[in-house]
Backbone bond lengths (Angstrom), bond angles and torsions (degrees), N, CA, C in turn:
res aa  C-N    CA-C-N  psi(-1)  N-CA   C-N-CA  omega(-1)  CA-C   N-CA-C  phi
1 X - - - 1.448 - - 1.527 108.47 -
2 X 1.296 116.89 119.86 1.466 122.11 -178.56 1.521 112.70 -99.04
3 X 1.310 117.30 24.36 1.452 121.43 -176.47 1.526 112.20 -56.73
4 X 1.315 117.65 -35.66 1.463 121.30 -176.68 1.531 112.40 -108.46
5 X 1.304 117.46 21.96 1.454 122.53 178.57 1.524 109.19 -101.87
6 X 1.321 116.50 129.77 1.456 119.86 177.55 1.523 109.66 -72.52
7 X 1.323 117.18 141.95 1.465 119.83 174.69 1.529 110.67 -59.21
8 X 1.314 116.46 148.46 1.466 120.21 -176.92 1.530 112.19 -64.95
9 X 1.324 117.85 -18.79 1.461 121.23 179.87 1.527 112.72 -78.54
10 X 1.332 118.08 -9.03 1.464 120.97 176.62 1.524 107.48 -74.39
11 X 1.322 115.47 113.74 1.459 120.18 -176.48 1.520 110.73 -126.38
12 X 1.312 115.13 142.23 1.454 121.09 175.22 1.523 109.39 -87.10
13 X 1.336 116.09 147.07 1.454 119.52 171.43 1.527 108.33 -71.06
14 X 1.325 116.76 169.89 1.473 119.59 178.07 1.522 111.03 -60.34
15 X 1.325 116.85 -42.65 1.471 119.94 179.56 1.524 111.10 -65.58
16 X 1.334 116.75 -42.94 1.461 120.12 177.87 1.522 110.95 -61.68
17 X 1.315 115.48 -43.07 1.462 120.26 -179.32 1.532 110.95 -61.47
18 X 1.312 116.58 -42.17 1.461 121.06 179.13 1.529 110.30 -65.44
19 X 1.329 116.49 -47.66 1.467 120.30 179.41 1.522 111.16 -60.61
20 X 1.326 115.89 -46.04 1.461 120.74 -179.42 1.529 110.92 -61.74
21 X 1.312 116.50 -47.35 1.464 120.87 -178.73 1.520 111.77 -60.57
22 X 1.324 116.30 -41.66 1.465 120.01 179.91 1.526 111.27 -63.66
23 X 1.301 117.13 -39.55 1.465 120.76 179.81 1.523 111.83 -76.53
24 X 1.335 115.98 -45.98 1.458 120.37 -168.35 1.517 113.78 -67.81
25 X 1.300 118.60 -33.34 1.472 118.79 -177.08 1.529 110.59 -61.67
26 X 1.320 117.79 -43.03 1.465 120.52 178.42 1.532 111.24 -70.22
27 X 1.314 116.55 -40.07 1.466 120.46 -179.88 1.528 110.42 -62.88
28 X 1.311 116.91 -46.16 1.463 120.77 -178.46 1.528 111.44 -62.91
29 X 1.326 116.56 -41.43 1.463 120.44 178.61 1.523 110.59 -63.88
30 X 1.311 116.16 -47.85 1.467 120.70 179.93 1.527 110.27 -61.27
31 X 1.331 116.94 -48.21 1.468 120.68 -176.73 1.527 111.00 -60.97
32 X 1.316 117.24 -43.92 1.462 120.06 -178.97 1.525 111.31 -61.83
33 X 1.308 116.17 -41.71 1.464 121.08 179.56 1.526 111.33 -66.08
34 X 1.321 115.98 -46.01 1.462 120.24 -175.51 1.528 112.40 -73.91
35 X 1.320 118.46 -37.12 1.466 120.81 177.75 1.521 109.62 -61.69
36 X 1.313 116.53 -39.45 1.460 120.55 176.97 1.532 110.36 -57.48
37 X 1.312 116.98 -40.69 1.463 121.25 179.74 1.528 111.52 -65.72
38 X 1.322 116.96 -35.42 1.470 119.94 174.97 1.527 110.06 -66.27
39 X 1.315 116.13 -45.49 1.468 120.73 -178.24 1.524 111.11 -63.64
40 X 1.308 117.18 -39.81 1.462 121.38 -177.58 1.535 112.78 -81.52
41 X 1.309 117.55 -4.01 1.449 120.93 176.65 1.518 114.99 87.10
42 X 1.326 117.08 6.45 1.464 119.68 177.36 1.523 111.23 -70.49
43 X 1.333 115.84 -30.90 1.457 121.71 177.42 1.515 108.43 -111.94
44 X 1.316 114.86 152.71 1.448 122.07 178.31 1.532 108.65 -105.89
45 X 1.327 116.33 129.30 1.460 119.37 -178.19 1.524 111.54 -59.56
46 X 1.310 117.61 -40.10 1.460 120.46 -177.04 1.524 112.57 -67.76
47 X 1.312 117.53 -39.58 1.463 119.38 -174.27 1.529 114.54 -100.47
48 X 1.317 119.00 -19.39 1.464 121.19 -174.11 1.529 114.80 -111.61
49 X 1.322 117.28 -15.57 1.474 120.63 -173.80 1.527 112.16 -61.74
50 X 1.321 117.48 -47.17 1.463 120.06 -177.64 1.523 111.85 -60.57
51 X 1.316 117.30 -39.35 1.463 120.88 177.09 1.536 110.51 -64.13
52 X 1.320 116.56 -40.37 1.464 121.38 177.11 1.530 110.46 -58.92
53 X 1.323 116.46 -49.03 1.467 121.23 -179.47 1.528 110.60 -64.51
54 X 1.320 117.39 -43.64 1.469 120.61 178.81 1.525 111.48 -60.52
55 X 1.316 116.77 -39.58 1.469 120.44 178.41 1.523 110.48 -65.22
56 X 1.329 117.31 -42.34 1.468 120.19 176.64 1.528 111.06 -59.33
57 X 1.323 115.84 -42.89 1.469 119.64 178.44 1.524 110.87 -63.96
58 X 1.339 116.57 -42.77 1.463 120.83 178.34 1.525 111.87 -62.27
59 X 1.310 116.55 -29.91 1.469 121.38 179.87 1.527 112.29 -79.12
60 X 1.334 117.71 -10.97 1.460 120.32 176.90 1.513 115.34 110.45
61 X 1.319 118.26 17.58 1.463 120.01 -179.52 1.522 112.19 -57.75
62 X 1.324 116.65 -41.89 1.466 118.92 -179.83 1.524 111.49 -66.95
63 X 1.327 117.69 -30.32 1.463 120.91 174.43 1.527 110.30 -65.29
64 X 1.332 117.12 -39.46 1.466 121.13 177.12 1.531 110.42 -62.57
65 X 1.313 115.65 -42.53 1.466 120.02 178.30 1.522 109.69 -63.14
66 X 1.332 117.26 -44.26 1.468 121.12 179.60 1.525 111.87 -61.28
67 X 1.315 116.75 -39.25 1.469 120.53 179.17 1.521 110.06 -59.82
68 X 1.327 117.18 -47.68 1.460 119.54 179.82 1.520 111.75 -71.71
69 X 1.332 117.99 -30.81 1.460 119.83 176.40 1.523 110.41 -63.95
70 X 1.332 116.84 -42.32 1.463 120.80 177.68 1.523 111.10 -61.29
71 X 1.324 116.69 -43.32 1.467 120.88 178.87 1.524 110.27 -64.43
72 X 1.318 117.42 -41.07 1.467 120.77 178.80 1.523 110.56 -66.37
73 X 1.319 117.20 -40.41 1.472 120.28 178.02 1.522 110.99 -60.92
74 X 1.337 117.59 -40.42 1.470 120.67 176.06 1.524 110.56 -62.15
75 X 1.312 116.79 -41.32 1.465 121.99 178.36 1.530 110.13 -60.65
76 X 1.314 117.44 -47.38 1.462 121.41 -178.84 1.525 110.01 -61.87
77 X 1.320 116.13 -41.88 1.463 119.96 179.39 1.529 111.18 -65.74
78 X 1.320 116.84 -41.80 1.461 121.10 -176.89 1.518 112.71 -72.04
79 X 1.326 117.93 -37.05 1.457 121.60 -174.61 1.526 113.45 -103.58
80 X 1.318 116.67 -0.91 1.451 120.15 177.49 1.518 114.05 61.86
81 X 1.304 115.54 33.71 1.466 120.34 -178.13 1.495 109.87 -76.80
């Protein structure tokens, strides 16, 4: 099911790609480390989840989403989807 897969024509500009790459490498490293702690029981979903999400947002996760949203919007405009 490709419901959540971006079309291959969705492309980032050079500036978007640079911004995304700079943000995403730290976010991915942090998320992988912290998710492991949730899985292993070191963190509690009820008490630690909100802090995890807030930290991701502080690291620029919403900026990463915005970058891809802009690229997708250009795709929709260009292809009339």
